[in-house]
PDB file of N, CA, C and O in Angstrom:
ATOM      1  N   MET A   1      57.248   8.171 -13.449  1.00  0.00           N
ATOM      2  CA  MET A   1      55.852   8.586 -13.550  1.00  0.00           C
ATOM      3  C   MET A   1      55.681   9.611 -12.581  1.00  0.00           C
ATOM      4  O   MET A   1      55.934   9.384 -11.398  1.00  0.00           O
ATOM      5  N   THR A   2      55.260  10.761 -12.986  1.00  0.00           N
ATOM      6  CA  THR A   2      55.033  11.908 -12.032  1.00  0.00           C
ATOM      7  C   THR A   2      53.665  12.095 -11.630  1.00  0.00           C
ATOM      8  O   THR A   2      53.495  12.798 -10.634  1.00  0.00           O
ATOM      9  N   GLY A   3      52.667  11.616 -12.193  1.00  0.00           N
ATOM     10  CA  GLY A   3      51.272  11.739 -11.725  1.00  0.00           C
ATOM     11  C   GLY A   3      50.490  10.794 -12.301  1.00  0.00           C
ATOM     12  O   GLY A   3      50.862  10.197 -13.311  1.00  0.00           O
ATOM     13  N   THR A   4      49.211  10.541 -11.654  1.00  0.00           N
ATOM     14  CA  THR A   4      48.240   9.657 -12.153  1.00  0.00           C
ATOM     15  C   THR A   4      46.886  10.434 -12.310  1.00  0.00           C
ATOM     16  O   THR A   4      46.599  11.451 -11.678  1.00  0.00           O
ATOM     17  N   ALA A   5      46.133   9.843 -13.198  1.00  0.00           N
ATOM     18  CA  ALA A   5      44.854  10.329 -13.499  1.00  0.00           C
ATOM     19  C   ALA A   5      43.877  10.410 -12.226  1.00  0.00           C
ATOM     20  O   ALA A   5      43.103  11.352 -12.052  1.00  0.00           O
ATOM     21  N   GLY A   6      43.986   9.434 -11.454  1.00  0.00           N
ATOM     22  CA  GLY A   6      42.969   9.446 -10.138  1.00  0.00           C
ATOM     23  C   GLY A   6      43.671  10.078  -9.031  1.00  0.00           C
ATOM     24  O   GLY A   6      43.042  10.016  -7.975  1.00  0.00           O
ATOM     25  N   SER A   7      44.800  10.672  -8.973  1.00  0.00           N
ATOM     26  CA  SER A   7      45.366  11.282  -7.635  1.00  0.00           C
ATOM     27  C   SER A   7      44.663  12.402  -7.250  1.00  0.00           C
ATOM     28  O   SER A   7      44.756  12.721  -6.065  1.00  0.00           O
ATOM     29  N   SER A   8      43.872  13.180  -8.101  1.00  0.00           N
ATOM     30  CA  SER A   8      43.090  14.230  -7.476  1.00  0.00           C
ATOM     31  C   SER A   8      41.929  13.955  -6.759  1.00  0.00           C
ATOM     32  O   SER A   8      41.354  14.854  -6.146  1.00  0.00           O
ATOM     33  N   THR A   9      41.469  12.655  -6.770  1.00  0.00           N
ATOM     34  CA  THR A   9      40.221  12.190  -6.193  1.00  0.00           C
ATOM     35  C   THR A   9      40.543  11.351  -4.984  1.00  0.00           C
ATOM     36  O   THR A   9      39.630  10.709  -4.465  1.00  0.00           O
ATOM     37  N   THR A  10      41.768  11.302  -4.490  1.00  0.00           N
ATOM     38  CA  THR A  10      42.092  10.399  -3.423  1.00  0.00           C
ATOM     39  C   THR A  10      41.321  10.768  -2.111  1.00  0.00           C
ATOM     40  O   THR A  10      41.286  11.942  -1.744  1.00  0.00           O
ATOM     41  N   GLY A  11      40.726   9.813  -1.429  1.00  0.00           N
ATOM     42  CA  GLY A  11      39.943  10.035  -0.291  1.00  0.00           C
ATOM     43  C   GLY A  11      38.505  10.508  -0.546  1.00  0.00           C
ATOM     44  O   GLY A  11      37.775  10.650   0.435  1.00  0.00           O
ATOM     45  N   VAL A  12      38.063  10.747  -1.695  1.00  0.00           N
ATOM     46  CA  VAL A  12      36.676  11.212  -2.010  1.00  0.00           C
ATOM     47  C   VAL A  12      35.890  10.005  -2.399  1.00  0.00           C
ATOM     48  O   VAL A  12      36.336   9.262  -3.273  1.00  0.00           O
ATOM     49  N   ARG A  13      34.756   9.756  -1.814  1.00  0.00           N
ATOM     50  CA  ARG A  13      33.920   8.583  -2.183  1.00  0.00           C
ATOM     51  C   ARG A  13      32.918   9.071  -3.208  1.00  0.00           C
ATOM     52  O   ARG A  13      32.510  10.230  -3.130  1.00  0.00           O
ATOM     53  N   PRO A  14      32.496   8.252  -4.170  1.00  0.00           N
ATOM     54  CA  PRO A  14      31.563   8.649  -5.090  1.00  0.00           C
ATOM     55  C   PRO A  14      30.259   8.846  -4.322  1.00  0.00           C
ATOM     56  O   PRO A  14      30.021   8.281  -3.254  1.00  0.00           O
ATOM     57  N   LYS A  15      29.399   9.723  -4.969  1.00  0.00           N
ATOM     58  CA  LYS A  15      27.995  10.000  -4.377  1.00  0.00           C
ATOM     59  C   LYS A  15      27.227   8.711  -4.199  1.00  0.00           C
ATOM     60  O   LYS A  15      26.481   8.542  -3.234  1.00  0.00           O
ATOM     61  N   GLU A  16      27.422   7.773  -5.171  1.00  0.00           N
ATOM     62  CA  GLU A  16      26.640   6.423  -5.108  1.00  0.00           C
ATOM     63  C   GLU A  16      26.832   5.817  -3.884  1.00  0.00           C
ATOM     64  O   GLU A  16      25.870   5.355  -3.271  1.00  0.00           O
ATOM     65  N   ILE A  17      28.180   5.751  -3.368  1.00  0.00           N
ATOM     66  CA  ILE A  17      28.540   5.037  -2.124  1.00  0.00           C
ATOM     67  C   ILE A  17      27.942   5.817  -0.885  1.00  0.00           C
ATOM     68  O   ILE A  17      27.510   5.203   0.090  1.00  0.00           O
ATOM     69  N   GLU A  18      27.937   7.037  -0.955  1.00  0.00           N
ATOM     70  CA  GLU A  18      27.390   7.823   0.156  1.00  0.00           C
ATOM     71  C   GLU A  18      25.932   7.630   0.285  1.00  0.00           C
ATOM     72  O   GLU A  18      25.427   7.553   1.405  1.00  0.00           O
ATOM     73  N   ALA A  19      25.172   7.540  -0.870  1.00  0.00           N
ATOM     74  CA  ALA A  19      23.787   7.290  -0.884  1.00  0.00           C
ATOM     75  C   ALA A  19      23.432   5.854  -0.445  1.00  0.00           C
ATOM     76  O   ALA A  19      22.396   5.617   0.175  1.00  0.00           O
ATOM     77  N   ALA A  20      24.343   4.885  -0.793  1.00  0.00           N
ATOM     78  CA  ALA A  20      24.127   3.443  -0.386  1.00  0.00           C
ATOM     79  C   ALA A  20      24.342   3.364   1.157  1.00  0.00           C
ATOM     80  O   ALA A  20      23.610   2.668   1.860  1.00  0.00           O
ATOM     81  N   TRP A  21      25.295   4.049   1.619  1.00  0.00           N
ATOM     82  CA  TRP A  21      25.479   4.105   3.177  1.00  0.00           C
ATOM     83  C   TRP A  21      24.311   4.658   3.807  1.00  0.00           C
ATOM     84  O   TRP A  21      23.865   4.085   4.802  1.00  0.00           O
ATOM     85  N   LEU A  22      23.728   5.746   3.340  1.00  0.00           N
ATOM     86  CA  LEU A  22      22.588   6.353   4.031  1.00  0.00           C
ATOM     87  C   LEU A  22      21.420   5.507   3.844  1.00  0.00           C
ATOM     88  O   LEU A  22      20.616   5.495   4.776  1.00  0.00           O
ATOM     89  N   LEU A  23      21.171   4.795   2.819  1.00  0.00           N
ATOM     90  CA  LEU A  23      20.049   3.767   2.713  1.00  0.00           C
ATOM     91  C   LEU A  23      20.304   2.530   3.546  1.00  0.00           C
ATOM     92  O   LEU A  23      19.381   1.824   3.951  1.00  0.00           O
ATOM     93  N   THR A  24      21.537   2.295   3.783  1.00  0.00           N
ATOM     94  CA  THR A  24      21.778   1.112   4.665  1.00  0.00           C
ATOM     95  C   THR A  24      21.420   1.417   6.086  1.00  0.00           C
ATOM     96  O   THR A  24      20.815   0.609   6.790  1.00  0.00           O
ATOM     97  N   LEU A  25      21.806   2.599   6.494  1.00  0.00           N
ATOM     98  CA  LEU A  25      21.511   3.133   7.864  1.00  0.00           C
ATOM     99  C   LEU A  25      19.939   3.278   8.044  1.00  0.00           C
ATOM    100  O   LEU A  25      19.382   2.992   9.104  1.00  0.00           O
ATOM    101  N   ALA A  26      19.293   3.728   6.958  1.00  0.00           N
ATOM    102  CA  ALA A  26      17.900   3.790   7.065  1.00  0.00           C
ATOM    103  C   ALA A  26      17.162   2.431   7.114  1.00  0.00           C
ATOM    104  O   ALA A  26      16.093   2.316   7.713  1.00  0.00           O
ATOM    105  N   ALA A  27      17.759   1.408   6.468  1.00  0.00           N
ATOM    106  CA  ALA A  27      17.254   0.082   6.629  1.00  0.00           C
ATOM    107  C   ALA A  27      17.452  -0.470   7.987  1.00  0.00           C
ATOM    108  O   ALA A  27      16.583  -1.175   8.502  1.00  0.00           O
ATOM    109  N   VAL A  28      18.638  -0.158   8.631  1.00  0.00           N
ATOM    110  CA  VAL A  28      18.863  -0.716   9.945  1.00  0.00           C
ATOM    111  C   VAL A  28      17.844   0.051  10.912  1.00  0.00           C
ATOM    112  O   VAL A  28      17.241  -0.638  11.735  1.00  0.00           O
ATOM    113  N   VAL A  29      17.646   1.215  10.878  1.00  0.00           N
ATOM    114  CA  VAL A  29      16.709   1.812  11.673  1.00  0.00           C
ATOM    115  C   VAL A  29      15.227   1.343  11.374  1.00  0.00           C
ATOM    116  O   VAL A  29      14.429   1.171  12.295  1.00  0.00           O
ATOM    117  N   GLY A  30      14.932   1.166  10.198  1.00  0.00           N
ATOM    118  CA  GLY A  30      13.596   0.610   9.779  1.00  0.00           C
ATOM    119  C   GLY A  30      13.367  -0.781  10.513  1.00  0.00           C
ATOM    120  O   GLY A  30      12.342  -1.034  11.146  1.00  0.00           O
ATOM    121  N   GLN A  31      14.330  -1.567  10.373  1.00  0.00           N
ATOM    122  CA  GLN A  31      14.277  -2.909  10.897  1.00  0.00           C
ATOM    123  C   GLN A  31      14.027  -2.841  12.479  1.00  0.00           C
ATOM    124  O   GLN A  31      13.167  -3.566  12.979  1.00  0.00           O
ATOM    125  N   ALA A  32      14.704  -2.060  13.173  1.00  0.00           N
ATOM    126  CA  ALA A  32      14.526  -1.858  14.624  1.00  0.00           C
ATOM    127  C   ALA A  32      13.219  -1.380  14.963  1.00  0.00           C
ATOM    128  O   ALA A  32      12.632  -1.804  15.959  1.00  0.00           O
ATOM    129  N   VAL A  33      12.672  -0.423  14.104  1.00  0.00           N
ATOM    130  CA  VAL A  33      11.305   0.204  14.229  1.00  0.00           C
ATOM    131  C   VAL A  33      10.260  -0.888  14.147  1.00  0.00           C
ATOM    132  O   VAL A  33       9.398  -1.110  14.997  1.00  0.00           O
ATOM    133  N   VAL A  34      10.450  -1.536  13.021  1.00  0.00           N
ATOM    134  CA  VAL A  34       9.480  -2.644  12.761  1.00  0.00           C
ATOM    135  C   VAL A  34       9.411  -3.687  13.796  1.00  0.00           C
ATOM    136  O   VAL A  34       8.324  -4.189  14.082  1.00  0.00           O
ATOM    137  N   TRP A  35      10.547  -4.059  14.400  1.00  0.00           N
ATOM    138  CA  TRP A  35      10.587  -5.058  15.501  1.00  0.00           C
ATOM    139  C   TRP A  35       9.807  -4.509  16.710  1.00  0.00           C
ATOM    140  O   TRP A  35       8.936  -5.174  17.270  1.00  0.00           O
ATOM    141  N   VAL A  36      10.191  -3.151  17.124  1.00  0.00           N
ATOM    142  CA  VAL A  36       9.526  -2.617  18.205  1.00  0.00           C
ATOM    143  C   VAL A  36       8.034  -2.605  18.103  1.00  0.00           C
ATOM    144  O   VAL A  36       7.326  -3.119  18.969  1.00  0.00           O
ATOM    145  N   LEU A  37       7.528  -1.974  16.964  1.00  0.00           N
ATOM    146  CA  LEU A  37       6.138  -1.903  16.591  1.00  0.00           C
ATOM    147  C   LEU A  37       5.441  -3.446  16.713  1.00  0.00           C
ATOM    148  O   LEU A  37       4.389  -3.626  17.326  1.00  0.00           O
ATOM    149  N   GLY A  38       6.067  -4.352  16.146  1.00  0.00           N
ATOM    150  CA  GLY A  38       5.480  -5.629  16.006  1.00  0.00           C
ATOM    151  C   GLY A  38       5.378  -6.441  17.484  1.00  0.00           C
ATOM    152  O   GLY A  38       4.521  -7.273  17.783  1.00  0.00           O
ATOM    153  N   ALA A  39       6.419  -5.996  18.265  1.00  0.00           N
ATOM    154  CA  ALA A  39       6.436  -6.675  19.647  1.00  0.00           C
ATOM    155  C   ALA A  39       5.583  -5.837  20.613  1.00  0.00           C
ATOM    156  O   ALA A  39       5.002  -6.463  21.500  1.00  0.00           O
ATOM    157  N   PHE A  40       5.433  -4.519  20.557  1.00  0.00           N
ATOM    158  CA  PHE A  40       4.835  -3.870  21.596  1.00  0.00           C
ATOM    159  C   PHE A  40       3.659  -3.017  21.207  1.00  0.00           C
ATOM    160  O   PHE A  40       2.835  -2.707  22.067  1.00  0.00           O
ATOM    161  N   VAL A  41       3.541  -2.641  20.022  1.00  0.00           N
ATOM    162  CA  VAL A  41       2.586  -1.556  19.652  1.00  0.00           C
ATOM    163  C   VAL A  41       1.289  -2.154  18.921  1.00  0.00           C
ATOM    164  O   VAL A  41       0.152  -2.014  19.370  1.00  0.00           O
ATOM    165  N   VAL A  42       1.575  -2.778  17.844  1.00  0.00           N
ATOM    166  CA  VAL A  42       0.548  -3.188  16.869  1.00  0.00           C
ATOM    167  C   VAL A  42      -0.494  -4.143  17.543  1.00  0.00           C
ATOM    168  O   VAL A  42      -0.060  -5.157  18.090  1.00  0.00           O
ATOM    169  N   ASP A  43      -1.724  -3.911  17.542  1.00  0.00           N
ATOM    170  CA  ASP A  43      -2.687  -4.813  18.199  1.00  0.00           C
ATOM    171  C   ASP A  43      -3.026  -5.942  17.248  1.00  0.00           C
ATOM    172  O   ASP A  43      -3.283  -5.656  16.079  1.00  0.00           O
ATOM    173  N   PRO A  44      -3.048  -7.124  17.629  1.00  0.00           N
ATOM    174  CA  PRO A  44      -2.549  -7.752  18.912  1.00  0.00           C
ATOM    175  C   PRO A  44      -0.942  -7.661  18.747  1.00  0.00           C
ATOM    176  O   PRO A  44      -0.448  -7.867  17.638  1.00  0.00           O
ATOM    177  N   THR A  45      -0.192  -7.373  19.781  1.00  0.00           N
ATOM    178  CA  THR A  45       1.142  -7.357  19.792  1.00  0.00           C
ATOM    179  C   THR A  45       1.751  -8.762  19.704  1.00  0.00           C
ATOM    180  O   THR A  45       1.129  -9.734  20.132  1.00  0.00           O
ATOM    181  N   GLY A  46       2.902  -8.865  19.180  1.00  0.00           N
ATOM    182  CA  GLY A  46       3.645 -10.087  19.077  1.00  0.00           C
ATOM    183  C   GLY A  46       3.737 -10.680  20.617  1.00  0.00           C
ATOM    184  O   GLY A  46       3.563 -11.878  20.840  1.00  0.00           O
ATOM    185  N   LEU A  47       3.973  -9.902  21.460  1.00  0.00           N
ATOM    186  CA  LEU A  47       4.199 -10.315  22.896  1.00  0.00           C
ATOM    187  C   LEU A  47       2.785 -10.967  23.369  1.00  0.00           C
ATOM    188  O   LEU A  47       2.767 -12.051  23.953  1.00  0.00           O
ATOM    189  N   ASP A  48       1.644 -10.259  23.086  1.00  0.00           N
ATOM    190  CA  ASP A  48       0.397 -10.803  23.395  1.00  0.00           C
ATOM    191  C   ASP A  48       0.097 -12.241  22.818  1.00  0.00           C
ATOM    192  O   ASP A  48      -0.370 -13.155  23.497  1.00  0.00           O
ATOM    193  N   ASP A  49       0.405 -12.325  21.558  1.00  0.00           N
ATOM    194  CA  ASP A  49       0.332 -13.625  20.860  1.00  0.00           C
ATOM    195  C   ASP A  49       1.189 -14.764  21.454  1.00  0.00           C
ATOM    196  O   ASP A  49       0.751 -15.897  21.651  1.00  0.00           O
ATOM    197  N   MET A  50       2.497 -14.346  21.731  1.00  0.00           N
ATOM    198  CA  MET A  50       3.429 -15.389  22.352  1.00  0.00           C
ATOM    199  C   MET A  50       2.918 -15.749  23.645  1.00  0.00           C
ATOM    200  O   MET A  50       2.921 -16.940  23.955  1.00  0.00           O
ATOM    201  N   THR A  51       2.447 -14.817  24.503  1.00  0.00           N
ATOM    202  CA  THR A  51       2.026 -15.032  25.820  1.00  0.00           C
ATOM    203  C   THR A  51       0.867 -15.949  25.911  1.00  0.00           C
ATOM    204  O   THR A  51       0.804 -16.839  26.759  1.00  0.00           O
ATOM    205  N   SER A  52      -0.084 -15.710  24.993  1.00  0.00           N
ATOM    206  CA  SER A  52      -1.298 -16.688  24.871  1.00  0.00           C
ATOM    207  C   SER A  52      -0.906 -18.158  24.516  1.00  0.00           C
ATOM    208  O   SER A  52      -1.521 -19.128  24.959  1.00  0.00           O
ATOM    209  N   VAL A  53       0.081 -18.234  23.748  1.00  0.00           N
ATOM    210  CA  VAL A  53       0.441 -19.569  23.234  1.00  0.00           C
ATOM    211  C   VAL A  53       1.325 -20.385  24.118  1.00  0.00           C
ATOM    212  O   VAL A  53       1.170 -21.588  24.332  1.00  0.00           O
ATOM    213  N   SER A  54       2.385 -19.532  24.675  1.00  0.00           N
ATOM    214  CA  SER A  54       3.543 -20.122  25.400  1.00  0.00           C
ATOM    215  C   SER A  54       3.502 -19.876  26.841  1.00  0.00           C
ATOM    216  O   SER A  54       4.036 -20.698  27.586  1.00  0.00           O
ATOM    217  N   GLY A  55       2.948 -18.872  27.302  1.00  0.00           N
ATOM    218  CA  GLY A  55       2.990 -18.365  28.673  1.00  0.00           C
ATOM    219  C   GLY A  55       3.873 -17.228  28.875  1.00  0.00           C
ATOM    220  O   GLY A  55       4.742 -16.959  28.046  1.00  0.00           O
ATOM    221  N   ALA A  56       3.694 -16.530  29.956  1.00  0.00           N
ATOM    222  CA  ALA A  56       4.504 -15.264  30.051  1.00  0.00           C
ATOM    223  C   ALA A  56       6.010 -15.462  30.143  1.00  0.00           C
ATOM    224  O   ALA A  56       6.758 -14.661  29.583  1.00  0.00           O
ATOM    225  N   ASP A  57       6.465 -16.461  30.805  1.00  0.00           N
ATOM    226  CA  ASP A  57       7.940 -16.654  30.895  1.00  0.00           C
ATOM    227  C   ASP A  57       8.595 -17.076  29.595  1.00  0.00           C
ATOM    228  O   ASP A  57       9.669 -16.584  29.252  1.00  0.00           O
ATOM    229  N   ALA A  58       7.949 -17.995  28.858  1.00  0.00           N
ATOM    230  CA  ALA A  58       8.466 -18.423  27.429  1.00  0.00           C
ATOM    231  C   ALA A  58       8.337 -17.296  26.451  1.00  0.00           C
ATOM    232  O   ALA A  58       9.103 -17.196  25.492  1.00  0.00           O
ATOM    233  N   ALA A  59       7.383 -16.459  26.689  1.00  0.00           N
ATOM    234  CA  ALA A  59       7.187 -15.240  25.754  1.00  0.00           C
ATOM    235  C   ALA A  59       8.299 -14.334  25.972  1.00  0.00           C
ATOM    236  O   ALA A  59       8.960 -13.909  25.025  1.00  0.00           O
ATOM    237  N   ALA A  60       8.545 -14.006  27.223  1.00  0.00           N
ATOM    238  CA  ALA A  60       9.630 -13.001  27.547  1.00  0.00           C
ATOM    239  C   ALA A  60      10.895 -13.599  27.092  1.00  0.00           C
ATOM    240  O   ALA A  60      11.730 -12.805  26.658  1.00  0.00           O
ATOM    241  N   ARG A  61      11.192 -14.847  27.109  1.00  0.00           N
ATOM    242  CA  ARG A  61      12.520 -15.408  26.649  1.00  0.00           C
ATOM    243  C   ARG A  61      12.602 -15.284  25.189  1.00  0.00           C
ATOM    244  O   ARG A  61      13.643 -14.870  24.679  1.00  0.00           O
ATOM    245  N   GLN A  62      11.562 -15.617  24.462  1.00  0.00           N
ATOM    246  CA  GLN A  62      11.436 -15.517  23.043  1.00  0.00           C
ATOM    247  C   GLN A  62      11.707 -14.107  22.649  1.00  0.00           C
ATOM    248  O   GLN A  62      12.533 -13.879  21.765  1.00  0.00           O
ATOM    249  N   LEU A  63      11.081 -13.171  23.234  1.00  0.00           N
ATOM    250  CA  LEU A  63      11.182 -11.672  22.954  1.00  0.00           C
ATOM    251  C   LEU A  63      12.644 -11.230  23.121  1.00  0.00           C
ATOM    252  O   LEU A  63      13.203 -10.524  22.281  1.00  0.00           O
ATOM    253  N   ALA A  64      13.245 -11.677  24.249  1.00  0.00           N
ATOM    254  CA  ALA A  64      14.701 -11.278  24.489  1.00  0.00           C
ATOM    255  C   ALA A  64      15.597 -12.010  23.520  1.00  0.00           C
ATOM    256  O   ALA A  64      16.609 -11.434  23.118  1.00  0.00           O
ATOM    257  N   LEU A  65      15.320 -13.194  23.122  1.00  0.00           N
ATOM    258  CA  LEU A  65      16.112 -13.921  22.024  1.00  0.00           C
ATOM    259  C   LEU A  65      16.077 -13.185  20.798  1.00  0.00           C
ATOM    260  O   LEU A  65      17.117 -12.856  20.228  1.00  0.00           O
ATOM    261  N   SER A  66      14.772 -12.869  20.298  1.00  0.00           N
ATOM    262  CA  SER A  66      14.628 -12.267  19.056  1.00  0.00           C
ATOM    263  C   SER A  66      15.255 -10.863  19.058  1.00  0.00           C
ATOM    264  O   SER A  66      15.917 -10.493  18.089  1.00  0.00           O
ATOM    265  N   GLY A  67      15.062 -10.086  20.114  1.00  0.00           N
ATOM    266  CA  GLY A  67      15.697  -8.775  20.210  1.00  0.00           C
ATOM    267  C   GLY A  67      17.212  -8.869  20.219  1.00  0.00           C
ATOM    268  O   GLY A  67      17.890  -8.016  19.647  1.00  0.00           O
ATOM    269  N   GLY A  68      17.784  -9.967  20.904  1.00  0.00           N
ATOM    270  CA  GLY A  68      19.113 -10.081  20.936  1.00  0.00           C
ATOM    271  C   GLY A  68      19.731 -10.305  19.491  1.00  0.00           C
ATOM    272  O   GLY A  68      20.725  -9.719  19.062  1.00  0.00           O
ATOM    273  N   VAL A  69      19.027 -11.187  18.859  1.00  0.00           N
ATOM    274  CA  VAL A  69      19.529 -11.692  17.475  1.00  0.00           C
ATOM    275  C   VAL A  69      19.371 -10.464  16.516  1.00  0.00           C
ATOM    276  O   VAL A  69      20.261 -10.233  15.697  1.00  0.00           O
ATOM    277  N   LEU A  70      18.314  -9.709  16.594  1.00  0.00           N
ATOM    278  CA  LEU A  70      18.199  -8.540  15.826  1.00  0.00           C
ATOM    279  C   LEU A  70      19.342  -7.489  16.060  1.00  0.00           C
ATOM    280  O   LEU A  70      19.864  -6.901  15.112  1.00  0.00           O
ATOM    281  N   THR A  71      19.713  -7.276  17.389  1.00  0.00           N
ATOM    282  CA  THR A  71      20.727  -6.421  17.723  1.00  0.00           C
ATOM    283  C   THR A  71      21.962  -6.909  17.109  1.00  0.00           C
ATOM    284  O   THR A  71      22.635  -6.106  16.462  1.00  0.00           O
ATOM    285  N   VAL A  72      22.362  -8.176  17.236  1.00  0.00           N
ATOM    286  CA  VAL A  72      23.600  -8.652  16.658  1.00  0.00           C
ATOM    287  C   VAL A  72      23.551  -8.456  15.097  1.00  0.00           C
ATOM    288  O   VAL A  72      24.512  -7.953  14.516  1.00  0.00           O
ATOM    289  N   VAL A  73      22.560  -8.809  14.509  1.00  0.00           N
ATOM    290  CA  VAL A  73      22.484  -8.583  12.967  1.00  0.00           C
ATOM    291  C   VAL A  73      22.674  -7.222  12.555  1.00  0.00           C
ATOM    292  O   VAL A  73      23.398  -6.921  11.606  1.00  0.00           O
ATOM    293  N   LEU A  74      22.022  -6.373  13.267  1.00  0.00           N
ATOM    294  CA  LEU A  74      21.972  -5.008  12.914  1.00  0.00           C
ATOM    295  C   LEU A  74      23.209  -4.264  13.223  1.00  0.00           C
ATOM    296  O   LEU A  74      23.560  -3.274  12.580  1.00  0.00           O
ATOM    297  N   ALA A  75      23.928  -4.808  14.321  1.00  0.00           N
ATOM    298  CA  ALA A  75      25.220  -4.231  14.711  1.00  0.00           C
ATOM    299  C   ALA A  75      26.276  -4.623  13.671  1.00  0.00           C
ATOM    300  O   ALA A  75      27.171  -3.835  13.367  1.00  0.00           O
ATOM    301  N   GLY A  76      26.176  -5.789  13.150  1.00  0.00           N
ATOM    302  CA  GLY A  76      27.168  -6.368  12.240  1.00  0.00           C
ATOM    303  C   GLY A  76      26.923  -5.945  10.783  1.00  0.00           C
ATOM    304  O   GLY A  76      27.859  -5.956   9.983  1.00  0.00           O
ATOM    305  N   TRP A  77      25.642  -5.561  10.411  1.00  0.00           N
ATOM    306  CA  TRP A  77      25.258  -5.283   9.006  1.00  0.00           C
ATOM    307  C   TRP A  77      26.131  -4.264   8.402  1.00  0.00           C
ATOM    308  O   TRP A  77      26.725  -4.541   7.359  1.00  0.00           O
ATOM    309  N   PRO A  78      26.271  -3.075   8.972  1.00  0.00           N
ATOM    310  CA  PRO A  78      27.052  -1.981   8.333  1.00  0.00           C
ATOM    311  C   PRO A  78      28.524  -2.001   8.657  1.00  0.00           C
ATOM    312  O   PRO A  78      29.197  -1.019   8.345  1.00  0.00           O
ATOM    313  N   ALA A  79      29.051  -2.974   9.223  1.00  0.00           N
ATOM    314  CA  ALA A  79      30.435  -3.113   9.717  1.00  0.00           C
ATOM    315  C   ALA A  79      31.368  -2.617   8.618  1.00  0.00           C
ATOM    316  O   ALA A  79      31.264  -2.922   7.430  1.00  0.00           O
ATOM    317  N   GLY A  80      32.233  -1.870   9.115  1.00  0.00           N
ATOM    318  CA  GLY A  80      33.316  -1.320   8.166  1.00  0.00           C
ATOM    319  C   GLY A  80      32.840  -0.209   7.208  1.00  0.00           C
ATOM    320  O   GLY A  80      33.475   0.064   6.190  1.00  0.00           O
ATOM    321  N   TRP A  81      31.756   0.393   7.546  1.00  0.00           N
ATOM    322  CA  TRP A  81      31.190   1.574   6.664  1.00  0.00           C
ATOM    323  C   TRP A  81      31.335   2.737   7.384  1.00  0.00           C
ATOM    324  O   TRP A  81      31.304   2.537   8.598  1.00  0.00           O
ATOM    325  N   PRO A  82      31.484   3.894   7.050  1.00  0.00           N
ATOM    326  CA  PRO A  82      32.054   4.106   5.581  1.00  0.00           C
ATOM    327  C   PRO A  82      33.509   3.755   5.523  1.00  0.00           C
ATOM    328  O   PRO A  82      34.259   3.846   6.495  1.00  0.00           O
ATOM    329  N   TRP A  83      33.811   3.412   4.512  1.00  0.00           N
ATOM    330  CA  TRP A  83      35.266   2.950   4.175  1.00  0.00           C
ATOM    331  C   TRP A  83      36.155   4.085   4.352  1.00  0.00           C
ATOM    332  O   TRP A  83      35.844   5.190   3.908  1.00  0.00           O
ATOM    333  N   PRO A  84      37.286   3.870   5.000  1.00  0.00           N
ATOM    334  CA  PRO A  84      38.228   4.995   5.157  1.00  0.00           C
ATOM    335  C   PRO A  84      38.897   5.450   3.897  1.00  0.00           C
ATOM    336  O   PRO A  84      39.700   6.382   3.926  1.00  0.00           O
TER     337      PRO A  84
END
């Protein structure tokens, strides 16, 4: 066997894969922006609501926990992309 039909495209990703990768990155950034807006910007902020219900210390712990979980999820979401 001297050649194969797919040998000329070795290492080239289809445009659909590249588009999916860009959309995944956009989703990751979007989730982070939504979390920040919901916690600190949009009135009433999530922090204000949590503080009024649970107190300042409990609200800070909950905010740190939710931010940590979001960071772990978003860091692991596109793991392995783009494929070598």
